[in-house]
N, CA, C and O of each residue as an XYZ file, in Angstrom:
788
protein
N     105.747    106.590    104.696
C     104.506    105.913    104.296
C     103.536    106.956    103.725
O     103.052    107.828    104.446
N     103.267    106.853    102.441
C     102.364    107.784    101.760
C     101.129    107.024    101.285
O     101.231    105.972    100.654
N      99.972    107.574    101.599
C      98.701    106.966    101.210
C      98.017    107.812    100.145
O      98.305    108.999     99.990
N      97.117    107.184     99.424
C      96.268    107.900     98.464
C      94.836    107.444     98.652
O      94.556    106.248     98.727
N      93.933    108.408     98.727
C      92.504    108.099     98.822
C      91.863    108.472     97.496
O      91.830    109.641     97.113
N      91.356    107.463     96.803
C      90.694    107.639     95.513
C      89.186    107.637     95.752
O      88.623    106.652     96.230
N      88.547    108.741     95.418
C      87.116    108.882     95.667
C      86.303    108.500     94.442
O      86.415    109.122     93.386
N      85.476    107.461     94.601
C      84.611    107.020     93.508
C      83.255    106.597     94.057
O      82.719    105.546     93.702
N      82.716    107.438     94.927
C      81.471    107.093     95.617
C      80.250    107.839     95.089
O      79.116    107.460     95.385
N      80.470    108.884     94.318
C      79.355    109.725     93.878
C      78.452    109.059     92.855
O      78.778    108.006     92.307
N      77.323    109.685     92.611
C      76.326    109.117     91.711
C      76.585    109.419     90.241
O      75.965    108.807     89.371
N      77.488    110.350     89.946
C      77.773    110.733     88.556
C      76.500    111.128     87.817
O      76.316    110.775     86.652
N      75.622    111.861     88.500
C      74.310    112.178     87.927
C      74.417    113.011     86.657
O      73.644    112.807     85.721
N      75.349    113.933     86.609
C      75.501    114.771     85.420
C      76.085    113.989     84.250
O      75.841    114.315     83.088
N      76.858    112.954     84.569
C      77.475    112.158     83.506
C      76.495    111.146     82.923
O      76.536    110.854     81.728
N      75.622    110.619     83.759
C      74.609    109.688     83.277
C      74.939    108.230     83.496
O      74.067    107.373     83.355
N      76.195    107.928     83.843
C      76.652    106.579     84.152
C      77.901    106.726     85.021
O      78.452    107.823     85.113
N      78.362    105.643     85.661
C      79.520    105.785     86.550
C      80.763    106.320     85.813
O      81.221    105.726     84.837
N      81.291    107.441     86.296
C      82.507    107.989     85.680
C      83.652    106.984     85.742
O      84.475    106.908     84.830
N      83.695    106.221     86.820
C      84.786    105.268     87.021
C      84.890    104.244     85.897
O      85.972    103.722     85.627
N      83.763    103.953     85.240
C      83.731    102.885     84.244
C      83.786    103.388     82.799
O      83.647    102.606     81.859
N      83.989    104.689     82.632
C      84.149    105.231     81.286
C      85.420    104.653     80.675
O      86.442    104.543     81.352
N      85.360    104.289     79.410
C      86.518    103.701     78.745
C      87.514    104.767     78.321
O      87.162    105.771     77.701
N      88.771    104.518     78.676
C      89.880    105.372     78.274
C      90.877    104.459     77.586
O      91.627    103.732     78.236
N      90.873    104.509     76.248
C      91.576    103.496     75.447
C      90.973    102.130     75.778
O      89.762    101.955     75.644
N      91.778    101.167     76.203
C      91.237     99.835     76.461
C      90.967     99.600     77.950
O      90.642     98.486     78.359
N      91.102    100.656     78.753
C      90.888    100.527     80.188
C      89.769    101.453     80.651
O      89.390    102.391     79.951
N      89.251    101.171     81.839
C      88.294    102.099     82.439
C      89.069    103.230     83.108
O      90.263    103.112     83.385
N      88.362    104.322     83.357
C      88.981    105.471     84.022
C      89.592    105.065     85.360
O      90.712    105.467     85.674
N      88.870    104.276     86.149
C      89.388    103.926     87.465
C      90.619    103.027     87.367
O      91.507    103.110     88.215
N      90.686    102.173     86.353
C      91.877    101.360     86.147
C      93.069    102.224     85.747
O      94.199    101.978     86.169
N      92.802    103.238     84.929
C      93.857    104.150     84.512
C      94.441    104.893     85.724
O      95.659    105.020     85.855
N      93.569    105.375     86.595
C      94.031    106.083     87.791
C      94.820    105.151     88.701
O      95.879    105.522     89.206
N      94.308    103.950     88.908
C      94.996    102.994     89.780
C      96.369    102.623     89.220
O      97.320    102.434     89.978
N      96.471    102.519     87.909
C      97.773    102.232     87.287
C      98.774    103.337     87.613
O      99.928    103.061     87.941
N      98.331    104.579     87.521
C      99.207    105.713     87.839
C      99.611    105.696     89.310
O     100.776    105.921     89.638
N      98.658    105.431     90.190
C      98.964    105.428     91.618
C      99.888    104.276     92.002
O     100.844    104.461     92.755
N      99.597    103.097     91.484
C     100.374    101.913     91.848
C     101.797    101.971     91.291
O     102.730    101.460     91.910
N     101.959    102.591     90.129
C     103.306    102.685     89.550
C     104.094    103.864     90.119
O     105.251    104.076     89.755
N     103.466    104.630     91.014
C     104.155    105.737     91.676
C     104.764    105.240     92.990
O     104.769    104.042     93.277
N     105.274    106.184     93.777
C     105.870    105.846     95.067
C     104.849    105.787     96.201
O     105.227    105.679     97.368
N     103.568    105.858     95.871
C     102.510    105.720     96.875
C     102.567    104.316     97.472
O     102.722    103.335     96.745
N     102.442    104.221     98.795
C     102.543    102.930     99.481
C     101.196    102.253     99.701
O     101.122    101.030     99.819
N     100.148    103.037     99.757
C      98.822    102.501    100.100
C      97.771    103.243     99.297
O      97.783    104.473     99.237
N      96.855    102.498     98.675
C      95.755    103.108     97.917
C      94.426    102.642     98.511
O      94.143    101.446     98.580
N      93.627    103.607     98.934
C      92.301    103.311     99.471
C      91.270    103.885     98.510
O      91.254    105.088     98.250
N      90.414    103.021     97.985
C      89.365    103.469     97.075
C      88.036    103.466     97.815
O      87.614    102.448     98.362
N      87.387    104.623     97.820
C      86.097    104.759     98.509
C      84.976    104.643     97.481
O      84.877    105.438     96.546
N      84.136    103.628     97.681
C      82.996    103.412     96.802
C      81.700    103.740     97.533
O      81.663    103.802     98.762
N      80.641    103.947     96.760
C      79.332    104.228     97.343
C      78.261    103.844     96.347
O      77.856    102.683     96.276
N      77.799    104.817     95.577
C      76.829    104.544     94.522
C      77.464    103.644     93.467
O      78.625    103.831     93.104
N      76.714    102.684     92.984
C      77.173    101.752     91.930
C      78.428    100.961     92.331
O      79.233    100.579     91.481
N      78.576    100.725     93.633
C      79.769    100.036     94.128
C      79.938     98.646     93.516
O      81.053     98.246     93.180
N      78.839     97.913     93.371
C      78.940     96.547     92.863
C      79.377     96.508     91.402
O      79.988     95.534     90.962
N      79.068     97.558     90.652
C      79.524     97.634     89.264
C      81.014     97.933     89.177
O      81.709     97.437     88.290
N      81.489     98.743     90.101
C      82.873     99.230     90.047
C      83.854     98.252     90.687
O      84.977     98.099     90.205
N      83.447     97.596     91.755
C      84.360     96.772     92.548
C      85.126     95.720     91.742
O      86.313     95.533     92.008
N      84.518     95.018     90.767
C      85.276     93.994     90.023
C      86.530     94.529     89.326
O      87.473     93.775     89.086
N      86.545     95.801     89.008
C      87.699     96.377     88.331
C      88.838     96.694     89.306
O      89.924     97.098     88.889
N      88.583     96.510     90.596
C      89.586     96.818     91.612
C      90.227     95.581     92.208
O      91.318     95.656     92.772
N      89.561     94.442     92.089
C      89.979     93.243     92.814
C      91.351     92.727     92.404
O      92.034     92.097     93.212
N      91.773     92.980     91.163
C      93.059     92.437     90.705
C      94.255     93.220     91.238
O      95.401     92.812     91.049
N      93.991     94.333     91.898
C      95.075     95.164     92.431
C      95.235     94.901     93.926
O      94.442     95.388     94.732
N      96.248     94.139     94.295
C      96.452     93.759     95.695
C      96.795     94.959     96.579
O      96.558     94.938     97.787
N      97.343     95.979     95.978
C      97.760     97.154     96.737
C      96.573     98.048     97.099
O      96.720     98.999     97.867
N      95.409     97.742     96.549
C      94.238     98.603     96.709
C      93.302     98.050     97.787
O      92.906     96.885     97.757
N      92.963     98.921     98.734
C      91.982     98.585     99.759
C      90.673     99.266     99.390
O      90.655    100.464     99.104
N      89.582     98.517     99.393
C      88.270     99.064     99.030
C      87.440     99.254    100.288
O      87.285     98.333    101.090
N      86.905    100.470    100.452
C      86.017    100.756    101.575
C      84.732    101.388    101.027
O      84.701    101.873     99.896
N      83.690    101.376    101.835
C      82.379    101.848    101.381
C      81.906    103.032    102.227
O      82.060    103.046    103.448
N      81.346    103.993    101.568
C      80.708    105.112    102.255
C      79.201    104.980    102.082
O      78.653    105.313    101.031
N      78.550    104.497    103.108
C      77.091    104.321    103.021
C      76.363    105.668    102.953
O      75.205    105.745    102.542
N      77.062    106.716    103.361
C      76.476    108.057    103.330
C      77.028    108.877    102.160
O      77.258    110.079    102.291
N      77.238    108.217    101.015
C      77.850    108.897     99.877
C      77.044    110.092     99.384
O      77.579    110.991     98.735
N      75.750    110.091     99.702
C      74.911    111.233     99.294
C      75.323    112.529     99.960
O      74.945    113.611     99.509
N      76.103    112.428    101.038
C      76.563    113.628    101.730
C      77.733    114.294    101.009
O      78.127    115.404    101.366
N      78.287    113.630    100.003
C      79.293    114.290     99.186
C      80.736    113.883     99.454
O      81.022    112.946    100.199
N      81.638    114.634     98.810
C      83.049    114.284     98.766
C      83.710    114.306    100.141
O      84.532    113.442    100.447
N      83.357    115.287    100.971
C      83.968    115.371    102.299
C      83.683    114.110    103.103
O      84.569    113.574    103.767
N      82.450    113.643    103.039
C      82.054    112.423    103.737
C      82.890    111.224    103.279
O      83.336    110.425    104.103
N      83.098    111.100    101.976
C      83.871    109.977    101.437
C      85.344    110.078    101.831
O      85.977    109.068    102.138
N      85.890    111.302    101.821
C      87.272    111.496    102.238
C      87.445    111.080    103.696
O      88.456    110.478    104.055
N      86.474    111.395    104.526
C      86.551    111.019    105.936
C      86.533    109.501    106.114
O      87.236    108.966    106.972
N      85.735    108.813    105.309
C      85.722    107.345    105.362
C      87.110    106.802    104.998
O      87.617    105.881    105.638
N      87.707    107.387    103.967
C      89.053    106.969    103.582
C      90.075    107.241    104.671
O      90.934    106.402    104.941
N      89.989    108.410    105.300
C      90.930    108.764    106.371
C      90.836    107.793    107.543
O      91.844    107.478    108.177
N      89.649    107.330    107.823
C      89.459    106.375    108.926
C      89.991    104.986    108.595
O      90.031    104.110    109.459
N      90.400    104.786    107.349
C      90.902    103.473    106.915
C      92.405    103.475    106.680
O      92.969    102.462    106.268
N      93.057    104.603    106.939
C      94.499    104.698    106.706
C      95.277    103.796    107.659
O      94.838    103.519    108.775
N      96.435    103.346    107.198
C      97.338    102.635    108.088
C      97.867    103.596    109.146
O      97.964    104.800    108.912
N      98.206    103.051    110.309
C      98.646    103.882    111.426
C      99.947    104.625    111.148
O     100.209    105.670    111.744
N     100.760    104.088    110.243
C     102.060    104.709    109.991
C     102.044    105.655    108.787
O     103.101    106.067    108.309
N     100.858    105.999    108.301
C     100.764    106.934    107.184
C     101.222    108.316    107.634
O     100.839    108.795    108.702
N     102.055    108.954    106.795
C     102.580    110.284    107.119
C     101.970    111.378    106.244
O     101.952    112.549    106.623
N     101.471    110.985    105.070
C     100.871    111.937    104.153
C      99.809    111.243    103.328
O      99.873    110.033    103.109
N      98.816    112.021    102.864
C      97.711    111.402    102.125
C      97.295    112.272    100.951
O      97.062    113.472    101.097
N      97.206    111.648     99.789
C      96.680    112.294     98.587
C      95.163    112.190     98.580
O      94.588    111.225     99.082
N      94.529    113.197     98.003
C      93.087    113.159     97.733
C      92.910    113.236     96.217
O      93.267    114.237     95.595
N      92.361    112.179     95.633
C      92.208    112.148     94.177
C      90.796    111.692     93.797
O      90.471    110.513     93.937
N      89.955    112.618     93.316
C      88.636    112.230     92.820
C      88.769    111.441     91.508
O      89.739    111.609     90.768
N      87.794    110.590     91.236
C      87.868    109.708     90.077
C      87.761    110.468     88.752
O      88.080    109.919     87.698
N      87.315    111.724     88.800
C      87.199    112.470     87.542
C      88.471    113.245     87.183
O      88.422    114.224     86.439
N      89.611    112.794     87.722
C      90.931    113.301     87.315
C      91.784    112.120     86.826
O      92.775    111.775     87.470
N      91.416    111.505     85.708
C      92.083    110.268     85.288
C      93.399    110.456     84.530
O      94.052    109.473     84.179
N      93.791    111.695     84.275
C      94.947    111.919     83.409
C      96.214    112.309     84.163
O      97.223    112.645     83.544
N      96.172    112.267     85.490
C      97.343    112.625     86.285
C      98.435    111.572     86.097
O      98.170    110.374     86.190
N      99.644    112.018     85.837
C     100.764    111.106     85.602
C     101.372    110.631     86.917
O     101.366    111.352     87.914
N     101.895    109.409     86.902
C     102.563    108.893     88.099
C     103.793    109.726     88.442
O     104.147    109.857     89.614
N     104.441    110.286     87.435
C     105.621    111.119     87.689
C     105.250    112.384     88.467
O     106.045    112.878     89.267
N     104.054    112.902     88.233
C     103.569    114.061     88.982
C     103.368    113.703     90.451
O     103.739    114.467     91.342
N     102.786    112.549     90.690
C     102.587    112.077     92.062
C     103.936    111.927     92.757
O     104.082    112.306     93.919
N     104.918    111.377     92.053
C     106.249    111.208     92.632
C     106.919    112.545     92.928
O     107.621    112.682     93.929
N     106.705    113.517     92.069
C     107.269    114.852     92.307
C     106.731    115.437     93.613
O     107.486    116.012     94.398
N     105.434    115.290     93.843
C     104.828    115.796     95.074
C     105.356    115.046     96.302
O     105.590    115.646     97.351
N     105.537    113.748     96.161
C     106.072    112.956     97.274
C     107.497    113.390     97.607
O     107.864    113.503     98.777
N     108.286    113.631     96.580
C     109.667    114.070     96.814
C     109.709    115.405     97.544
O     110.558    115.614     98.410
N     108.800    116.304     97.200
C     108.708    117.582     97.913
C     108.299    117.355     99.367
O     108.830    117.991    100.277
N     107.360    116.453     99.571
C     106.868    116.153    100.914
C     107.980    115.595    101.799
O     108.035    115.890    102.993
N     108.843    114.809    101.225
C     109.908    114.197    102.025
C     110.933    115.215    102.504
O     111.656    114.971    103.471
N     110.993    116.343    101.834
C     111.892    117.422    102.254
C     111.282    118.205    103.412
O     111.982    118.586    104.350
N     109.979    118.441    103.341
C     109.262    119.191    104.377
C     107.932    118.501    104.621
O     106.979    118.706    103.869
N     107.859    117.687    105.662
C     106.747    116.768    105.861
C     105.485    117.393    106.439
O     104.469    116.708    106.563
N     105.520    118.654    106.790
C     104.291    119.249    107.334
C     103.614    120.176    106.334
O     102.663    120.872    106.693
N     104.082    120.202    105.086
C     103.483    121.060    104.078
C     102.265    120.438    103.420
O     102.069    119.223    103.448
N     101.448    121.307    102.824
C     100.327    120.877    101.979
C     100.751    121.148    100.541
O     100.907    122.301    100.140
N     100.936    120.089     99.771
C     101.491    120.229     98.416
C     100.387    120.144     97.369
O      99.656    119.157     97.281
N     100.290    121.213     96.578
C      99.242    121.299     95.560
C      99.894    121.478     94.198
O     100.645    122.433     93.999
N      99.621    120.569     93.245
C     100.216    120.723     91.910
C      99.543    121.851     91.138
O      98.345    122.093     91.280
N     100.326    122.525     90.330
C      99.761    123.577     89.471
C     100.229    123.353     88.035
O     101.328    122.859     87.783
N      99.360    123.732     87.112
C      99.705    123.691     85.689
C      99.302    125.029     85.093
O      98.137    125.423     85.145
N     100.287    125.722     84.526
C     100.052    127.060     83.970
C      99.334    127.951     84.987
O      98.363    128.641     84.677
N      99.859    127.902     86.215
C      99.390    128.737     87.334
C      97.975    128.406     87.820
O      97.379    129.188     88.561
N      97.440    127.265     87.411
C      96.123    126.826     87.890
C      96.301    125.663     88.866
O      96.967    124.676     88.554
N      95.704    125.790     90.041
C      95.791    124.732     91.037
C      95.016    123.502     90.577
O      93.961    123.609     89.953
N      95.561    122.338     90.898
C      94.904    121.111     90.466
C      94.908    120.017     91.523
O      95.091    120.277     92.712
N      94.705    118.808     91.070
C      94.699    117.601     91.908
C      95.812    116.657     91.459
O      96.232    116.688     90.302
N      96.290    115.811     92.386
C      95.832    115.609     93.754
C      96.664    116.401     94.765
O      97.890    116.424     94.662
N      96.021    117.048     95.736
C      96.791    117.648     96.817
C      97.338    116.551     97.722
O      96.758    115.471     97.838
N      98.459    116.848     98.357
C      99.064    115.913     99.314
C      99.087    116.592    100.683
O      99.739    117.617    100.878
N      98.362    115.995    101.618
C      98.208    116.587    102.949
C      99.047    115.835    103.982
O      99.189    114.615    103.896
N      99.605    116.559    104.960
C     100.300    115.874    106.055
C      99.293    115.233    106.990
O      98.180    115.734    107.153
N      99.676    114.137    107.597
C      98.754    113.395    108.463
C      98.332    114.224    109.669
O      97.310    113.936    110.291
N      99.104    115.244    110.003
C      98.770    116.088    111.150
C      97.414    116.790    110.991
O      96.809    117.206    111.979
N      96.942    116.919    109.751
C      95.654    117.583    109.513
C      94.467    116.615    109.546
O      93.316    117.024    109.393
N      94.756    115.362    109.742
C      93.696    114.340    109.677
C      92.522    114.652    110.598
O      91.372    114.606    110.161
N      92.787    114.966    111.862
C      91.694    115.208    112.801
C      90.850    116.409    112.394
O      89.640    116.418    112.619
N      91.467    117.408    111.805
C      90.698    118.568    111.347
C      89.770    118.192    110.201
O      88.643    118.682    110.124
N      90.236    117.329    109.317
C      89.376    116.845    108.232
C      88.200    116.044    108.796
O      87.071    116.163    108.321
N      88.478    115.235    109.806
C      87.433    114.376    110.372
C      86.372    115.174    111.124
O      85.257    114.690    111.322
N      86.708    116.383    111.542
C      85.761    117.225    112.262
C      84.876    118.056    111.330
O      83.944    118.716    111.789
N      85.157    118.028    110.047
C      84.366    118.804    109.093
C      82.924    118.309    109.025
O      82.660    117.111    109.127
N      82.008    119.238    108.854
C      80.624    118.875    108.549
C      80.550    118.511    107.066
O      81.405    118.912    106.276
N      79.531    117.756    106.701
C      79.442    117.274    105.324
C      79.323    118.391    104.294
O      79.702    118.218    103.136
N      78.797    119.537    104.719
C      78.653    120.639    103.778
C      79.885    121.542    103.728
O      79.892    122.557    103.031
N      80.925    121.165    104.470
C      82.179    121.910    104.439
C      83.151    121.204    103.501
O      83.342    119.992    103.602
N      83.757    121.945    102.603
C      84.693    121.354    101.667
C      86.024    121.028    102.312
O      86.420    121.655    103.295
N      86.706    120.054    101.761
C      88.033    119.673    102.248
C      88.986    120.860    102.195
O      89.846    121.013    103.063
N      88.833    121.697    101.178
C      89.720    122.846    101.022
C      89.651    123.821    102.184
O      90.581    124.598    102.401
N      88.557    123.784    102.932
C      88.415    124.723    104.040
C      89.495    124.513    105.099
O      89.899    125.462    105.771
N      89.961    123.281    105.249
C      91.043    123.012    106.202
C      92.349    123.613    105.694
O      93.076    124.264    106.444
N      92.639    123.388    104.418
C      93.864    123.944    103.846
C      93.871    125.465    103.925
O      94.914    126.076    104.158
N      92.703    126.076    103.730
C      92.617    127.536    103.775
C      92.942    128.085    105.158
O      93.357    129.236    105.294
N      92.755    127.270    106.169
C      93.084    127.691    107.532
C      94.574    127.536    107.834
O      95.055    127.940    108.893
N      95.286    126.947    106.889
C      96.728    126.726    107.081
C      97.493    127.243    105.866
O      98.280    126.520    105.255
N      97.250    128.491    105.534
C      97.901    129.101    104.368
C      99.416    129.009    104.445
O     100.093    128.899    103.423
N      99.942    129.054    105.659
C     101.396    129.007    105.838
C     101.991    127.656    105.455
O     103.199    127.541    105.245
N     101.146    126.641    105.365
C     101.631    125.296    105.027
C     101.532    124.987    103.530
O     102.134    124.023    103.056
N     100.782    125.793    102.792
C     100.528    125.492    101.386
C     101.779    125.724    100.545
O     102.405    126.782    100.613
N     102.124    124.729     99.764
C     103.264    124.790     98.852
C     102.750    124.451     97.446
O     102.270    123.342     97.209
N     102.849    125.387     96.539
C     102.425    125.152     95.161
C     103.586    124.554     94.379
O     104.706    125.064     94.418
N     103.306    123.470     93.673
C     104.341    122.754     92.927
C     103.986    122.771     91.443
O     103.041    122.108     91.016
N     104.739    123.521     90.670
C     104.486    123.603     89.224
C     104.909    122.299     88.549
O     106.025    121.822     88.751
N     104.012    121.730     87.747
C     104.310    120.478     87.043
C     103.976    120.628     85.562
O     103.166    121.469     85.172
N     104.614    119.801     84.754
C     104.332    119.798     83.312
C     103.343    118.678     83.012
O     103.638    117.743     82.268
N     102.176    118.797     83.605
C     101.165    117.748     83.503
C      99.783    118.396     83.517
O      99.267    118.745     84.579
N      99.189    118.555     82.342
C      97.866    119.170     82.267
C      96.799    118.290     82.906
O      95.681    118.749     83.141
N      97.129    117.026     83.192
C      96.178    116.120     83.831
C      95.740    116.589     85.205
O      94.674    116.193     85.675
N      96.537    117.426     85.864
C      96.186    117.859     87.217
C      94.988    118.815     87.209
O      94.353    119.021     88.244
N      94.679    119.397     86.053
C      93.517    120.296     85.966
C      92.448    119.750     85.015
O      91.447    120.417     84.754
N      92.661    118.546     84.502
C      91.752    117.965     83.510
C      90.686    117.121     84.190
O      90.890    115.935     84.449
N      89.547    117.743     84.476
C      88.439    117.041     85.103
C      87.219    117.087     84.176
O      87.163    117.902     83.255
N      86.252    116.213     84.427
C      85.082    116.157     83.547
C      83.824    115.840     84.338
O      83.869    115.146     85.354
N      82.697    116.362     83.854
C      81.399    116.094     84.467
C      80.386    115.528     83.477
O      79.370    114.963     83.882
N      80.659    115.677     82.183
C      79.736    115.194     81.152
C      80.517    114.386     80.117
O      81.736    114.528     80.022
N      79.835    113.540     79.339
C      80.518    112.798     78.274
C      81.211    113.725     77.273
O      82.288    113.408     76.769
N      80.596    114.851     76.993
C      81.185    115.798     76.038
C      82.502    116.358     76.567
O      83.470    116.486     75.819
N      82.538    116.693     77.862
C      83.768    117.194     78.470
C      84.845    116.129     78.454
O      86.014    116.425     78.206
N      84.457    114.888     78.719
C      85.439    113.799     78.718
C      86.052    113.623     77.334
O      87.270    113.496     77.211
N      85.232    113.614     76.301
C      85.733    113.460     74.935
C      86.661    114.610     74.564
O      87.700    114.398     73.938
N      86.292    115.805     74.944
C      87.097    116.982     74.628
C      88.454    116.934     75.314
O      89.478    117.208     74.689
N      88.465    116.590     76.589
C      89.718    116.526     77.335
C      90.597    115.385     76.822
O      91.811    115.545     76.696
N      89.989    114.237     76.527
C      90.755    113.097     76.010
C      91.476    113.456     74.721
O      92.640    113.100     74.534
N      90.791    114.155     73.841
C      91.401    114.554     72.567
C      92.493    115.597     72.780
O      93.527    115.577     72.113
N      92.248    116.503     73.716
C      93.200    117.572     73.980
C      94.496    117.035     74.570
O      95.588    117.466     74.199
N      94.359    116.082     75.499
C      95.540    115.510     76.141
C      96.185    114.458     75.248
O      97.377    114.172     75.367
N      95.382    113.885     74.351
C      95.940    112.926     73.404
C      95.994    111.516     73.911
O      96.937    110.781     73.619
N      94.969    111.119     74.685
C      94.916    109.732     75.174
C      93.641    109.061     74.698
O      93.408    107.891     75.003
């Protein structure tokens, strides 16, 4: 049982409007990400909303595989939203992806590659890399869940992984989407043209 937590709770202040609703071809960014997750071997998708939740939620309702949860404390940042998602996981989840909404170009085949690695060694932390650069989404074993839940809001999720260097497994992929993130409309346009979508 593999879960994915999609984070879309932030205010997108630097972007100027919800990143989740930016158009990518004929779909929104969040629809594009959900398509990749749902067509992969992921069993459960939890989307964490916060700021602008009512604008974003209608784009999620048609996906039966997607569970929507709310982080009322979204102002506390990404760690807070990840913790809300972790508290919503099914009891039989063995591994969990963390995917922020500003990584819309990750391929479903990349997600499947990480899952296949996880099934060989279920206690590893699997991080995709492209041209030796670490990217998203990392896949964490459920054994680290309690450590994530104990984090303070100003502590990054990566701080847990850094305490378990022996568990980190870097997985080279042929997918530039794992490092393609954006914070401004200009960055989004540039990355879209570069990746060719």
